[in-house]
C-alpha positions as CSV (number, residue, x, y, z in Angstrom):
1,M,-133.6,146.3,-157.7
2,D,-133.5,147.2,-154.0
3,A,-136.5,147.4,-151.8
4,H,-136.5,151.2,-151.8
5,D,-136.7,151.4,-155.6
6,R,-139.3,148.6,-155.7
7,A,-141.5,150.6,-153.3
8,L,-141.1,153.7,-155.3
9,F,-142.0,152.0,-158.6
10,D,-145.0,150.3,-157.0
11,R,-146.2,153.6,-155.4
12,S,-145.6,155.7,-158.5
13,W,-147.2,153.3,-160.9
14,H,-150.3,152.8,-158.8
15,R,-150.7,156.5,-158.4
16,A,-150.4,157.3,-162.1
17,W,-152.3,154.2,-163.4
18,T,-155.3,154.6,-161.1
19,A,-155.6,158.3,-161.9
20,L,-155.6,157.7,-165.7
21,V,-157.4,154.4,-166.1
22,A,-161.0,154.0,-165.0
23,N,-161.5,151.2,-162.5
24,D,-164.4,149.5,-164.2
25,G,-163.4,145.9,-163.5
26,T,-162.2,145.2,-167.1
27,H,-159.1,143.3,-168.0
28,A,-157.4,146.6,-168.8
29,Q,-157.4,147.8,-165.2
30,R,-155.9,144.5,-164.0
31,D,-153.3,144.4,-166.7
32,G,-151.6,147.6,-165.4
33,E,-149.0,145.7,-163.5
34,A,-148.0,143.7,-166.5
35,L,-147.4,146.9,-168.4
36,R,-145.4,148.3,-165.5
37,D,-143.2,145.1,-165.4
38,A,-142.7,145.3,-169.2
39,L,-141.4,148.9,-168.8
40,L,-139.1,147.9,-165.9
41,T,-137.7,145.1,-168.0
42,S,-137.0,147.6,-170.8
43,Y,-135.2,149.9,-168.4
44,G,-133.1,146.9,-167.3
45,E,-131.8,146.0,-170.8
46,P,-128.1,145.3,-170.8
47,Q,-127.1,148.0,-173.4
48,R,-128.3,150.7,-171.0
49,K,-125.8,152.2,-168.6
50,Y,-127.5,155.6,-167.8
51,H,-131.0,155.3,-169.2
52,T,-131.8,152.6,-166.6
53,R,-134.0,152.0,-163.6
54,Q,-131.7,154.2,-161.6
55,H,-132.5,157.2,-163.9
56,L,-136.2,156.3,-163.8
57,A,-136.2,156.1,-160.1
58,E,-134.4,159.5,-159.8
59,C,-137.0,161.0,-162.1
60,L,-140.0,159.6,-160.2
61,A,-138.6,160.5,-156.8
62,L,-138.1,164.1,-157.9
63,L,-141.6,164.3,-159.3
64,E,-142.9,163.3,-155.9
65,E,-141.3,166.4,-154.5
66,V,-142.5,168.8,-157.2
67,A,-145.8,167.2,-158.4
68,T,-147.8,170.3,-157.4
69,L,-146.1,172.3,-160.2
70,A,-147.8,170.1,-162.8
71,T,-151.3,170.8,-164.2
72,H,-151.8,167.0,-164.8
73,P,-149.3,165.3,-162.5
74,A,-150.5,161.8,-163.4
75,E,-149.9,162.4,-167.0
76,V,-146.4,163.7,-166.3
77,E,-145.8,160.7,-164.1
78,M,-146.9,158.3,-166.8
79,A,-144.8,160.1,-169.4
80,L,-141.7,159.7,-167.2
81,W,-142.4,156.0,-167.1
82,F,-142.4,155.9,-170.9
83,H,-139.8,158.6,-171.8
84,D,-136.9,156.2,-172.2
85,A,-139.0,153.0,-172.6
86,I,-137.3,152.3,-175.9
87,Y,-133.6,153.0,-176.0
88,D,-131.5,151.7,-178.9
89,V,-128.0,153.3,-178.5
90,K,-127.2,152.7,-182.1
91,G,-130.6,153.7,-183.5
92,S,-132.8,156.8,-183.8
93,G,-136.4,157.6,-183.1
94,N,-136.3,156.3,-179.6
95,E,-138.6,159.1,-178.2
96,D,-141.0,158.6,-181.1
97,R,-141.2,154.9,-180.5
98,S,-141.5,155.3,-176.8
99,A,-144.3,157.9,-177.3
100,D,-146.1,155.6,-179.6
101,W,-145.9,152.8,-177.1
102,A,-147.3,155.0,-174.4
103,H,-150.2,156.1,-176.6
104,T,-151.1,152.6,-177.7
105,A,-150.9,151.1,-174.3
106,L,-153.0,153.8,-172.7
107,R,-155.7,153.7,-175.4
108,E,-155.8,149.9,-175.1
109,A,-156.4,150.4,-171.3
110,G,-159.3,152.7,-172.0
111,V,-157.7,156.0,-171.3
112,D,-159.4,158.9,-173.1
113,A,-157.9,159.8,-176.4
114,D,-157.0,163.4,-175.4
115,V,-155.2,162.2,-172.3
116,A,-153.3,159.5,-174.2
117,E,-152.3,162.1,-176.8
118,R,-151.1,164.5,-174.1
119,V,-148.9,161.8,-172.6
120,R,-147.6,161.0,-176.1
121,Q,-146.7,164.6,-176.6
122,L,-145.0,164.8,-173.2
123,V,-142.7,161.9,-174.1
124,L,-141.8,163.6,-177.4
125,V,-140.7,166.8,-175.5
126,T,-137.8,164.8,-174.0
127,K,-136.1,165.0,-177.4
128,H,-134.9,168.4,-175.9
129,D,-135.0,170.0,-179.3
130,G,-137.1,173.0,-178.3
131,V,-138.3,175.0,-175.4
132,P,-141.0,173.4,-173.2
133,Q,-144.1,175.4,-173.3
134,S,-146.9,174.1,-170.9
135,P,-146.4,173.7,-167.2
136,D,-146.5,169.9,-167.6
137,E,-143.8,170.0,-170.3
138,Q,-141.6,172.3,-168.2
139,V,-141.9,170.0,-165.1
140,L,-141.1,166.9,-167.2
141,V,-138.1,168.4,-169.0
142,D,-136.7,169.9,-165.8
143,I,-136.9,166.5,-164.1
144,D,-135.3,164.7,-167.0
145,L,-132.5,167.3,-167.0
146,A,-132.1,167.3,-163.2
147,I,-129.0,165.1,-163.6
148,L,-127.1,168.0,-165.0
149,G,-127.5,169.8,-161.6
150,A,-126.7,166.7,-159.5
151,E,-124.0,166.8,-156.8
152,R,-120.6,166.3,-158.3
153,P,-120.1,162.6,-157.5
154,R,-123.5,161.7,-159.2
155,F,-122.8,164.0,-162.2
156,D,-119.4,162.4,-162.7
157,E,-121.0,158.9,-162.5
158,Y,-123.6,160.0,-165.1
159,E,-120.8,161.1,-167.4
160,R,-119.1,157.7,-167.0
161,Q,-122.4,156.0,-167.6
162,I,-123.0,157.9,-170.8
163,R,-119.5,157.0,-172.0
164,D,-120.1,153.3,-171.2
165,E,-123.5,153.4,-173.1
166,Y,-121.7,154.6,-176.2
167,G,-118.6,152.5,-175.7
168,F,-118.6,151.5,-179.4
169,V,-117.9,155.1,-180.4
170,P,-114.1,156.0,-180.7
171,G,-112.9,158.1,-177.9
172,F,-111.9,161.2,-179.9
173,L,-115.3,161.2,-181.7
174,F,-117.2,160.7,-178.5
175,R,-115.4,163.5,-176.7
176,R,-116.1,165.9,-179.6
177,K,-119.8,165.0,-179.9
178,R,-120.3,165.0,-176.2
179,K,-118.9,168.5,-175.8
180,Q,-121.1,169.7,-178.6
181,I,-124.2,168.3,-176.8
182,L,-123.2,169.7,-173.4
183,R,-122.4,173.1,-175.0
184,T,-126.0,173.3,-176.4
185,F,-127.3,173.1,-172.8
186,L,-124.8,175.5,-171.4
187,D,-125.5,178.1,-174.1
188,R,-129.2,178.2,-173.2
189,P,-130.2,181.4,-171.4
190,V,-132.0,179.2,-168.8
191,L,-131.7,175.5,-168.2
192,Y,-134.7,175.0,-166.0
193,S,-138.1,176.4,-166.7
194,T,-139.7,176.0,-163.3
195,P,-138.5,178.6,-160.7
196,T,-138.4,175.9,-158.0
197,L,-136.0,173.6,-159.9
198,R,-134.1,176.6,-161.4
199,E,-133.3,177.9,-157.9
200,R,-132.3,174.4,-156.8
201,L,-130.3,173.2,-159.8
202,E,-129.3,175.9,-162.3
203,A,-126.0,177.1,-160.7
204,R,-124.7,173.6,-160.0
205,A,-125.7,172.4,-163.5
206,R,-123.8,175.2,-165.2
207,E,-120.7,174.5,-163.0
208,N,-121.0,170.8,-163.9
209,L,-121.3,171.5,-167.6
210,R,-118.4,174.0,-167.7
211,R,-116.2,171.4,-165.9
212,A,-117.3,168.6,-168.3
213,I,-116.6,170.7,-171.4
214,G,-113.5,172.3,-170.0
């Protein structure tokens, strides 16, 4: 982890944690850094090639640019920290398990039940199986999907990382399934819900997707 990412992680975590957890001098407040480090350890697991600290850093950096679009920016930021906290490439239910971890950890830290539940629901939205509804859901999903609208070198790196992550899948099967997934995004009337990120990323995302499917 380089110094730039370390500074980003420290800054982001402090901002989200202090906004959500009351500073009452209890052990929960002090334990925030232990939770942060546990999450960073998860994002550094060897089976990950795309869903890594690089992806987390890209998400958090973009949130810093567009945080004013969110109704509860600290909740969105915390949800980003947890959205790929558990990632088993051969398993299922990663989002559910990540969401449950977020909810449990925040409640143990004394976060209000309604706030912890909203964070849990935000993590679940990253299943990308529906249309995000609230402003916070829209910001979160747009950030998670921003990679689709990345500059060509980064998008191509992303595609290689996804292939490496699923290296155990035979090539012909991976290509077929991958095209199906990318096609579901390309077929959406709109990829990005927030006007700010739609203007910035939509056209390039569609170009990247057409090229990857093509």
